N, C-alpha and C positions, 0 to 999 in steps of 0.2 A: 319550374322545372317538374317533371314527372318522375315516376318510377321506372328505372330500365326495366326491360324484360330480360328473363333469363337466356344467355346464349352460351351454349357449350364451347369451350376453348378450342381452337383450331389447332389441335395437337395431332402429330403422325403425317401420314402422307395423304394427299389429294390427288386421285387419279382423275384426269379429263379424257374422256371417250369421244371420239368424234366419228359417226356414221359420214363417211366420206374424208378421204385425207389427200384431196386435191390441192389447189392453189390456196385456199383460204386456210385450211388447217394447217398445212406445212409452213405456211407464212407464220402463223400465230405460234407454232411450236419453236421455230426458228428464233423468232423475236424474243420469246420468253427465255430461252436458253442464252441468247445473246446479251439478255438484260442481267441474268445472274451471273454471268461471266465478266460483266462490266465492260462489253464491247459495244452497247448501244443502250440509248434511254428508252424506256417504254413508251414513247410519244403517242398520244392519241387514247391511252389508258386512264380513264377517270379514276379508277381503283389505286393506281401508281402514282400518278401526276397530279391529281386535283386537291385542293384544299377545301375546307368546310367551315363556314363562319358557324360560331357558337355564341349565342346570348347576343347583346347589343354591340354596335360597332364599337363604342367606348371601351368595352372590356378587352379588346385585343386578342380574343382568342380565335385562331385561324389553323388549326392543325391539319396536317394531311389527312385524307380520309383513311388511308391505310394504318395511321397511327392512332385514329379515333375508334375505329370499330375493328373487332378482332377478325380480321381476314387471315386466310392461308398465306404463307409466306412462298415466294417464287422457287425457293430452294426446296420446297416440300411438294411440288408439283410434279407427277409422273404423267407421261402421255402414251395414249393407244387410240386404237380406232380399227375402221374396216374400210376396205376400199376394193372395187371390183376392177381395178385397172393397176394401180401402183402397188409395189411389194414392200416399199417401205417410205417414211417421209422424205429421206434424202432424195431417192429417185423422183418421187412426186413434186419435190421443190425444184429439181433441175429441169423436170418436163415443163412445169409451169413457167418457168422462166421469170418469176417475180422478181427473185433476188439475184443479185449477182454473184459470179463464181468467187470473186474475193470475199464476199460477205458469208458464202456457205462454207468456205474451206475450213475455218477454225470451229465451226459447228457440225463439220459432216460425220464425226464419229457418233454424237449424240443423235442426230437425226436418222442416220443409217440403223441405229439400233431401236428405233420405233417402228416395229413390223406391224404390218397391215393383217388384220384378220380377214378371212374370206367373207364377202359381203352378201347381204341378201339383197338380189337384185333381179329386176323383171323388166325387160326391155319395153313392154308395153307402156310403162310409164315414163320412159327416156329413150326414145325411139333413135335419137342421133348417137347413143353410145353403144359400145358392145362391151359387155362384162366379161372378163376372161378368169377372174379369181372370185367365183361365186359359190355359195352355198347350194346344196341340194337336198331335197326332202320329199317325202311322199305328200305332205301336205303343208300348208302354212303354219299350222300348228307345230309341226316338227321343226320348221325353221325358227320359229320364235323360240323354241326350247333350245336350240343351238346357240341362239344369241344369249339367252340367259346363262347358259353354261359358259359361254365367252365371257361375260361379266363376271361371273364368279372366280374364274380361273384367273382373270387379269387381277381381280381383286386380291386373290390369294398370293399368285406369283410376284406381285409388286409390293405386297405388304400394306396395302391401302387401307386406311382407316376409314375413308369416304371417296365416293364417286360422284361425277357430274357427267351429264352427256349434253352435247351440244352438236344438233344436226347441222354438217357442212356439207352435205351432199347436194346433188342437182335438185332443180325445180321438176316437180312432177307434173305429168298432164293435169289438166283441170279436172275437178270432179266435184260433184255436188254430194252433200250428206245423204246417205241411204239408211235403210232400216237397219242394217247389220251394225250401224254405228251408235244406235241408240241405247244400248244397256250393256253391262258386263257380260251377261248371258248370251245375247245375240252376238256379240263380237267374238267371244270365245268359240261358238258354235260356228261363226263364220270361218275362223282360222281352221278349225278342223274339216270344214267343207271346202277350203280354199277359195272362199268367196272373192269374186272378181273386184268387189269394191274395196277390199282390203289393200293398201298400197304398202310398199317397203317402209316408207318412213312411219306409218301408223304401226307397223309392226315392231320397229325400233322403239317407239315411244311405249308401247305395250310392255316390252321386255324391261326398259328402264323402270318403268313405275312399279311393276310387280317386284322389282329388284330393290326397291327403295332407293332408287337414282334419280335426282332432279334432272329434267329435261328442258332444253331450250331449242326452239325451231328456228334455225337459221334461214329456211326457205319459205317461200309463200304456200308451201304444200298444206293441204288438208291433214293434219296429222294430230295436234292435241286440242283443236277448236271443234270438237265433238263431244256428245254426252258422255260416252263411255269413258273418255279419258278425265273428265270430271270427276265422274264416279269412282275409277280407280286412284286417282290423286288423294280424294277424300278417304277412300278405304285404307290406303298405305301412307298417308300423311306424308305426301311429296309436293314440293312445290315445282310450278310449271312455269314457263314464260314462252311467249311467241309474238308475232312471227315475222320473219324475213328482215335480215340485218338492214339497217337504215345507213348506207354508206355514200353513195355518190348523188345522183340527181335528186332524190327524194330527201336527203339530207338538205340540199340547198333550198328545196320547197318550203321544208318546214322551218327554215331560218328566215326567207324572205316574206312567205305568206303572213306570218303574224305581224311583221312590220307594216305591210299594207293594210291590214285590218287596224292595228293600233292607230295609224294615221287617218283611218277612214277613207282610203284610195280606193276607188272601184276597180274590179278587175272584169275584163271582157273575154280574154283569152288566154291560154298557157298552152303553147305548143312544146313539146318535149321529145327529143330524139336521140338516141345513144348508138355508138359503134363500139362493139369489142369482139375481141377475137380469141378469148379463152375457152374452156370447156364450157363454162356456163353459158358463153354467147353461142356455142354450137348446139346446146340442148334448146335454148330459146328460139333458134331458128325454126324450130316446129311450132306450128299455130296453136296446139293444145298446150304445149309447155309455156308458150308466151301468153296465153290466156290467164293461165294462173299468175304470172307476174303481173300482168295489165291490171287484174283486178285489185292486187296488192298496191300498187302504185296510184291508182286513180282515185282511192278512197281519201286521200290526204287533204285535199284542198276542201272538201265539203265540210268535213268536221271542223277544219280550223275557221272557215270564212263564214259559215253558219248563213246560208243565202236564206233560210226561211226566216231568220231574224232581221236580215238586211238584204231584203229583195232588191232594193234600188241600186246596191253596190254589186252583189254577187248572185243575183238572181238569173243571170243569162250569160254563163261562162261556158266557153267551148274549151275543154280540155282533153287534149290528144296527147298519146304517149306512143312512142315506136321504139324499138330495139332493132339493130341490123347486125347481123354477124359479119364481122370484117376481120379475117386472120391476121393480117399483118400488124393489127394492134395489140395482139396478145392480151395481157391483163391490163393494159394501160387503156381504159376505157375514155372516150370522149362523150360528153353530154352537152347538148346545145338546147338552149331554152330561148324560145321567142314569147315575150311576156306583153300583152297589151293591156295597160292600166288607163284610168282616167281620174281626173281631178276637177277642181272647180270648174263650175259651170258645164262640166261634162267634156272638157278638152282632153283629147287622147294622148298618151304618152307611150314610149316604148323601152323595154329594158331587154338587152340580150346579154345572155350568160353562155360562156364557153368553159365548161370545167373539164380540163384534162387531168383526169384523176387517175388513180391506181387502185383498182377495187379492192384487190386482197390486202392492200397496206391500209385501207380504210376499215376493213372488216376484222383484220387479226386483233386489234385491241379490244373489239367488242367481243370475241370469243373468250379473251383472258377476263374481262370484267363480268360476263355473265356467269362463268365458271365460278369465280370468287363470290359474286352476290348470291348465285343459287345456293352455293355451299353454305354462306352466311344464313340466307333465309331457312335452310334445312337445320340448321343448328340452333336457330331462333324459335324452331317449332311451327314454322309457317307450312301452309300446303296450298294447293290449288293455283290458279293464276295469280302472279305477282304483278299486279298493275303498276307498282312503284318502277318497275324495269321497262315501261313504255318508251322511255328514253331511246332505247336501242333499237327500235322496231320500226319498219314501214307501215305495218299493219297491226298495231298492238291489240292483242286479246284482252277482254274485260271479264271480271268475274260475274257480271249480270248482263241483263238484256237492255244495255244502252251503249251509245257511241263511245268510241275510245277517244283520249285525248290526243291529239297529233301535235299541238304547239310544243316546240322542243323547250322553250323557255318555262313554260308551266310544266312539262315533263322532267326538267332538270330540278325544279323547285320540289316537285313530288318526291323525286329520289332522295334528295338531300333532307328534306323534313321527315320522311319515313327513317332514316338512319338516325336523325337527331332524337325522334321519339323512343326509337328502339333503345338508345342509350341514356334515356331519361332527361335529355335537353328539350327546351321549348322550340316549337317550329319558329322559323324566321318567317315573318309576312310583309316585311319593308313597310309596315304602317308607322306613321310618324304618331299614332294615337297610343302607342305603346305595344 
């Protein structure tokens, strides 16, 4: 055993702020409220449902994670956010259609009380949406100052001791880093000049960090994976994590691909296509927004399978990803995967996966876990990119110039070992040598 690190107790209220209060955020809020009312179990939440082994198997120590580390209690959570369309979380949930009327009925008063603040919105980044509840200002600096004021007002009016911000908004159009992203000085001048390369998600991230609020990027946007955000996080001692919630098809890939590699089975091709009809699907119907998502989804197989190490098995893979907007499905996304593998003496085999998933049902517990873990990291004195949270992301960000870990089983081990070490316990290696 080692020495536990100093972690400030989770006293008082924790505010969860979400830029975007659509299907994902409203479903997350509803589920948390239902859990604390005893109406539903928080299924899918690692912080609430998972146990963690401590020491050797023979010791029999296997507490719940929430009983092992000092996480905020569900009863202490307060909700807030911004949205360019919905006025409150109840209307957002009703519009999204993820949850039934029967499930929403006992939660309606609580959800209606979560009133959306006017959003920073620019249709250039999401052409398929029309924002009606949006902020106005002479410059982007003015808009950021309004966000900072929103954060402080929410903190004060809700008596919050701590805040976290999780981006639950839409996927923005694809962009490459620009000179304005290279330093704090360049970025702040860019805000004053309303530089076209500064997106809304970057403005929310800036406002959060300078306000001392941990930030998680739930979309594949170029938001915190730019030098200016690293510099700001270091200056303000704020933890960050991203990006792109790992929910449906990519979740399955990060489960199956490590199995193929573990058995040294070859992979010739992986064709993935999705149909979905929610707001996310509508946004991704635009080629520039789809490109942002495509880049996020395509990176998974390469880092798991290491074709440069195993060229005979994985050096010639055709990896194709498609997303199609199909309104009748709503939030009930369907993902098809056609997987071409090969085994002994090169003989080919095929695997077909048809995952009829519910996108926001899978994303909602991630919002809760990230909020609680980012708050924990902040109270533990951590800052910058939190690689131990890669478990939750399609495109995990790293703290250095190296490839992220995509294998979900290694990610899970890293997450739990980080918690063990913070609490003064030894990491679990599963080695028989001790």
